[in-house]
N, C-alpha and C positions, 0 to 999 in steps of 0.2 A: 546637216551635221548638228546644227544648233537645235533643231527640232528633236532629233534623236536623243541628245543629252537632256533636254527638257523632259521628254517622255520618260526617260530612265529615272530622272530625279523625282518626278511626280509619282511614278510607280513605286520607287523605294519609299517615299514618304507615305504613300497609301498603305504599303505593307507594314511599315513600322507602326502606323496609327491603328492598324487592325489587331495588333498583338496587345493584349491587355497588360498593364503594368503589374509587377509581382504583388503589389499591395491590393490589387483588385481581385486577384484569383486566389491567393493564399489567405487562409484565416489563421490568425494567431490566437490560440486558446490560452487565455489567462486564467490561472486558478485564483479564485478569490481567497484571500487569507482571512480566516476567522479567528479573532482573538479569543472568543468564548462561544459556548452554546453548541459545540459539535460533539460527536460520539467518539468512542474508543473502539478500535478493532483488534481482537486477538489475532496473533499470527503464529502459525507453526513454522519453526525455523529449520527443523531437521532432526536427525537422530544419530546416535553413535553407539557401537557395542561397548560394553564394559568387560573387564577381564574375567569377571565371575559368571559371564553368560547373560547377564541382564542387559537392558538397553536404557540409555538416557534419551529422553525426548526433550527438545529445546523449544521454548516459546518466547515470543516477544510481543510487542503491541505498538499500535499507532494511535496516539491521542491526536485527533485532527485539529485540536485547538493550537494556536500559536503561543498563547500565554497562560490559559487557564489550566491549573492542575486539578485533577479530579480525585475524589475519594469514593470508591465503590467497595463497601465492606463485603466480607465473605457472606454468602447466603444465596438466595435465588437469582440475584443480579450479578454474581461473581462466583461461579462454581463449575466443577467438572461433573459430568453425568455418571461417572463410575468412581467407585472408591470414595474416599473422604472428600467432602466439599473443599477442604483445605489441602491443596496439593503444593503449597508454597508459592502460589501465584501472588502477584502484588495486589495491594488494596489502594495504593496511592499511585496515580498515573501522572507522570511528568509530561509536559507538552512534546508533541511530535513523535518521531520513530525511536523505539528502543529495542535493539536486537539482543537476543539471548538473555532476557530478563530473569529467567529461571528455568530449571530443568526438573523433570519427573523421572524417577527410575522405575522401570516396569520389569516384570519377571521374564524369564527365558521364554516362556510359552506365550508371550504377549502377541506374537504374530498370528496365533491361532484364534485370537479373541477380537471382539469389536473394539475399534479405536476409541479414543477419548474425544469428548466435545467440550470445549471451554465456552461456557455461556458468560458473556460480558455485556450487560445492559445498563445503559445510563437512563 
């Protein structure tokens, strides 16, 4: 009886020691926070129909810096590939994520045309 209990206890102990601890198997991915030196990403937020048949396209951005505010003037580093370079997009970018920063109104037949590309280069 005592031998059986000892074997059961040793078996349980062996089984427990064979299972790795959660910290050994799972990896926690920590995002490094950069105060400065990171890029800005333009983001298409969506669209909505307007009463006159036109459409509004909504855009935001993510400044990957946690503190640095960036200025990217209109031009080859901050432009749209169609229409005017200036579509009302920001030139001053606050840190982190900014939703619905601006909208562009496009004509009724926009769905039949090539979409916009917002180039934003730092």
